C-alpha positions as CSV (number, residue, x, y, z in Angstrom):
1,M,-19.4,21.7,8.2
2,E,-21.5,24.3,9.7
3,M,-21.9,27.9,8.2
4,E,-22.5,30.9,10.1
5,F,-23.4,34.1,8.4
6,S,-23.3,37.8,10.2
7,S,-25.8,39.6,8.4
8,L,-29.2,38.5,6.2
9,E,-27.2,40.7,3.3
10,E,-24.3,38.2,3.6
11,L,-26.9,34.9,3.4
12,Y,-28.4,36.5,0.5
13,K,-26.0,36.3,-1.4
14,R,-25.1,33.0,-0.8
15,I,-28.4,32.0,-1.7
16,R,-28.5,34.0,-4.8
17,P,-27.8,31.2,-7.5
18,A,-30.8,29.2,-6.2
19,L,-33.3,32.4,-6.2
20,R,-31.8,33.5,-9.9
21,T,-32.9,29.3,-10.8
22,K,-36.2,29.6,-8.8
23,K,-36.6,33.1,-10.6
24,E,-36.2,31.9,-14.0
25,E,-38.0,28.6,-13.9
26,M,-40.9,31.3,-12.8
27,R,-40.5,33.3,-15.7
28,R,-41.0,30.0,-17.5
29,S,-44.2,29.0,-16.1
30,G,-45.5,32.5,-16.9
31,F,-44.7,34.5,-13.7
32,I,-42.6,37.4,-15.3
33,Y,-43.1,39.8,-12.6
34,I,-41.4,38.0,-9.8
35,K,-38.4,39.0,-9.0
36,E,-35.3,37.5,-6.6
37,E,-36.3,39.3,-3.7
38,D,-40.0,38.4,-4.1
39,I,-39.0,35.0,-3.1
40,W,-36.2,35.5,-0.8
41,N,-39.0,37.9,1.4
42,Y,-42.0,35.3,0.9
43,L,-39.5,32.8,2.5
44,K,-38.3,35.3,5.2
45,E,-41.1,36.7,6.3
46,I,-43.4,33.5,5.9
47,K,-41.5,30.2,6.0
48,W,-38.6,31.0,7.8
49,T,-40.7,33.3,10.9
50,N,-40.4,31.1,13.4
51,S,-37.4,28.7,12.1
52,K,-34.2,28.2,14.1
53,N,-31.0,26.9,13.1
54,L,-31.7,26.3,9.4
55,S,-28.9,24.4,7.5
56,L,-27.7,26.4,4.4
57,Y,-29.1,22.8,2.4
58,K,-32.6,23.6,3.9
59,M,-32.9,26.8,2.6
60,V,-31.7,26.0,-0.6
61,N,-34.1,23.6,-1.1
62,D,-36.5,25.6,0.4
63,V,-35.9,28.5,-2.3
64,L,-35.9,25.8,-5.1
65,N,-39.2,23.8,-4.1
66,V,-41.3,26.4,-3.1
67,D,-44.4,26.7,-4.9
68,N,-45.0,29.3,-7.3
69,L,-48.5,30.0,-6.4
70,L,-47.7,30.4,-3.3
71,I,-44.8,33.1,-4.2
72,D,-47.6,34.8,-6.5
73,K,-50.1,34.8,-3.8
74,Y,-47.7,36.7,-1.3
75,L,-46.7,39.4,-3.4
76,K,-50.3,40.1,-5.0
77,N,-51.7,40.2,-1.2
78,K,-48.6,42.6,-0.3
79,L,-49.4,44.9,-3.6
80,N,-53.1,44.7,-2.7
81,M,-52.3,46.1,1.1
82,R,-49.7,48.6,0.1
83,N,-52.2,49.8,-2.3
84,R,-55.3,49.6,0.4
85,N,-53.0,51.8,2.7
86,I,-52.3,54.6,-0.2
87,Y,-55.9,54.9,-0.6
88,F,-56.6,55.1,2.8
89,D,-54.2,57.7,4.1
90,N,-55.6,60.2,1.2
């Protein structure tokens, strides 16, 4: 059975249980500042950028098995770039 989603928001809601599970796993590993949205954004912007026809199973698998350190590094780089832009904009 193939599922289609009409928006990213609809897809996000569908895989949210996996995102919650991953967030809790990361919290237990000491990454208490990582949110569900951070995991979602990492996968959407980095892992799935050039992917075509991803199945729901594959996406949930990616959520549950992505390396915690990669998400942490992504988030820190994003925050660093935001801080750098604020500094140079003033």
